[in-house]
N, C-alpha and C positions, 0 to 999 in steps of 0.2 A: 375318346369318342365309346361309347357302351361297344361291346363286341358280342356276337352271336355266335358261341361254340357250335361246331358240327356243322351248322349251314353255312356260315360266312368262311368255315375252312375250305369250303368246295367253291366259292365265288371268289370272283377278281377284284369284284367291289364291292363296297357296303351295302346291305337291304336297304331301299330307301323307304323311309318313313311311311307308313301308312300302307304297306304291303299286305297283303291276305295271302299268307301259306296255307295249304293244304298237306297234311302229313296223314298218309294211308299206313298204316301198320299191321303187319301180321299181330295175332294174340299172343306168339312166342316171342316175338322182337324184343328188343331193347327199348321200345319208344318211351316206356315210363321212365325209367333211369336217363335217359336220354334227355326226356324233356326238363328233368330237376336240374341235370348238366348244364342245359342250356339257361335255365333260371339263375341258375348259382353264376354263371360266367358273367350274364348281363349287370347281375348286381355287384358283382365285385368288380366291374368297369365302371361304374358311377351309375348306371341305367336303373328305372323303378320296374318292378312287376307286378301283376295281376293273375294269380295261378287260380284259375278254374279247374277245382277237383271234383271230378264223376264218379272216378274208378276205386277212388280209397277216401279213407276217413284223412281231415286234414292234419289230424296230428302225425301220420305215416309222413304225409309231407314234409311237416317241420322236422321229424327225426331225421330223414334223410338229408336236408338241407345243412342241419347241423353236422351229419358225416362228411359232410363236403367245405366244412370250415366255416360256415356262417353263424353269425350271431343272431339267430332268427328273433328273439325278443326285441333285440333293438330296431331291427329292419322294420317288424311289424307297428313298433308304437311310432316310428317316423314317417308311415306309412309309405317307405319305400319299397316293401312288400305287401301285398294285400292278398291273402288266401281267402277265395270265396268258396265255399261249401254249396256243392251242388250233389253231394255224393248222399247225405242224410235225408234229404227229400226225396230220393230214390227209394228210401227203405220205408217209407211213409211215415217220418218221424220229423218231430221238430227240430232243427238244429240249435245248438245253444252257441254257436260262432257268432265274433261280431259282424261277420259278412258272409251271408247265405241267401239261398234262395229257397222259398218254402212250398214251390209250386214248379213242376215240371211239364205243366201244361201250356200249349202254345198261346192259347187265347190268352192265360196270364202274363207271360213273359211277352208278348207283341205289346201290349199296354204301357208295361212299364220300359220295356226299350225305348219306346218312342216317346215318352215321357224324360228320362233320366240320361239315357245312354247317347243319342242321336243329337244332343246340344251341349253347348260348352266348348270352352277354348282347346285348340289344339295340345297335344301331350305326347310328344314325338320320343321325349325320352321313356316314355312307357310303353313295354310292350305286354299283350295281354297272350297268355298259353292255356289253352284248354285241352286238358289228358285224352280226352275221350267223349265226343259230342254225340256219339253215334247212341250214347244212352238214351238221349230225345226220342229216338226211335221205339222205344218200347213204352213211351206215354204217349205217342200221337201218331196218326197216321202220315205216311210219307208224303204226302204233297204238302201238309200242313209244315212239317218241320222241313223241307227243300224251301217253301217260299218264306218261311222265318227266316233262313239263312240269308237268302238273296235279298230279302229287302229290309232288316233291321242286322244280323251280324255281320254281313259284310260290308254295307255302308259305312258301320260305324268305324271302320278302321281307317277309311278314307277320310272321312269327314275330322275326324279327331286327330287325324294323322299318326295313329298308335298305330303299329305293326300288330297282327292278329297271327297266332300259330294254332290251328286247330286241328287236332288229332281225330282220324276217322277211321275205324276198326275194318280192315279188310274181309272181303266175303261174307258180307251181311246185309248189303244193301243192293236195290234192284239195278238193273245197268241203266234205266232211264234216272235214277237219284242222282247216281254218281257222276254220271254225264252232265247234268244241270249245274250240280256243285263244283265239280272240274273246269269248266267251262268259264266260271264265274272267278276261277283264281289266277291270281298273278305267278303263283310258283306251286308246285308241288314235289314232295319231297316223299320217298318210300324207306320204310324199315323193314327188313325180314330177318328169319333165320334160315339158312339154307344148309344142307348137309356137304363134308366134303368129298373128296374121291376115296377117304380112310375111314369112313364114316363118321368125322368127327362133326360139330355142329361150328356154324361159322357165322356172326353176326356182321349184317352189312346195310348199308344205304347209298342213297344216290339221291340227287336231283334230277326228277325226270323232264322237268321243262321251267323256264324262267321266262317270264315276259320283260322283267326291268331289270337285269342285271346278268352278265357276262358268268358262268360257272363251268366249271372242269364236270365232264359228262362220265359216264360209268359209276358201275358199282365201286364201292370201296368198304373195307373190312373196318370194323369197330374193334375196340380193344376195353375191357371192363376191369376196372381197379376193383382192388380188395374194399374201398367203400363205394363201390358202385358208380364212379365216376365214369363217362362214355367218351371216348376221345377215339380218333380216326388212326388208323395205325399207318406209321410213317412207312 
């Protein structure tokens, strides 16, 4: 059975298919590397991934997955790995990627989701990772992107039985928006960087809450390998 590194290392049971997981991360945390570690681990254990890249070019994602030992071209050819380019649209350019979003306007996205994403058979073996959906707030008013998340993005996980892991940057959204999103999530995970007693920096994570799976509470240190793989310190 496919395994979610880091997250399922902190649970005592597998995450149920169709779970909505919110990752709230500080900008200086290891979330981006952790998200690719999670993707690589899921792929290695036989699962499929749709990786939505908002914050970096798709080729950066491919390069990091190669560092983690994956044969990216083969995985993309078989569609076990699908990299979806949202980044290029945020620059006001047209993507050359096979799978891309050409608009970050909620009005455009909502129509597409209703037609193509909320229908179809269950796909429990595929997870969807979005590295930083806070990018949508740059192009839409707050009420619009919150409504889009609640009526399009979150229902999609439950309808398709495809677990979604959505990164949101901490400290940039209003309290109203965050509470709306947090209240609809099945699981909330935090990533941050803190200063130790000797002035050193410490990368840490925790599962803050989970409705559908038991988990180990408290903050846990992260270890960063030379190839930027993120693991829990033993």
